[in-house]
C-alpha positions, 0 to 999 in steps of 0.5 A: 499499500505503502508504494501505491499511495506514496507514503509509508502505511504501517501495519500500526495505522492498519491495526488502529483503522480495524481495531473494533477498540478504536471506535474513533479510527476509521479506515481511509476510504482513500486507501481502499484502491491500493488495499485491495492491490495490495491484497489482490481483490476486488470484494471491497469494490465489488461491495460497493459497486452492489449497494448502489445497485451496479455490478464490479466486471473486472477483465475478460467479463468486462470485455464481454461486457463492452462486447455486448453493449456493442452489439446492442447499439449495432442492433439499435442503429440497424432498427433505426436505418430500417426505420429510416429507409421504410419512411424514404420508401426505399 
């Protein structure tokens, strides 16, 4: 995390942010991407997305979703093209 955020984050800081006995301490959300990278996970981001009614796609799954959007857009454009040609009498 320290390398990713550009300054040292110590074990003591992590312990303070997560200890049940430390009510006044909270994990700074600005460090969430670095934390997830350090633990090689996307679970927290996926959880936050789900709370907002969204879904997180990673890697091939993200590419497949984008491909699906492009295919849907092409279909919509084809339907519009056909409708315009009908109006023009082609």
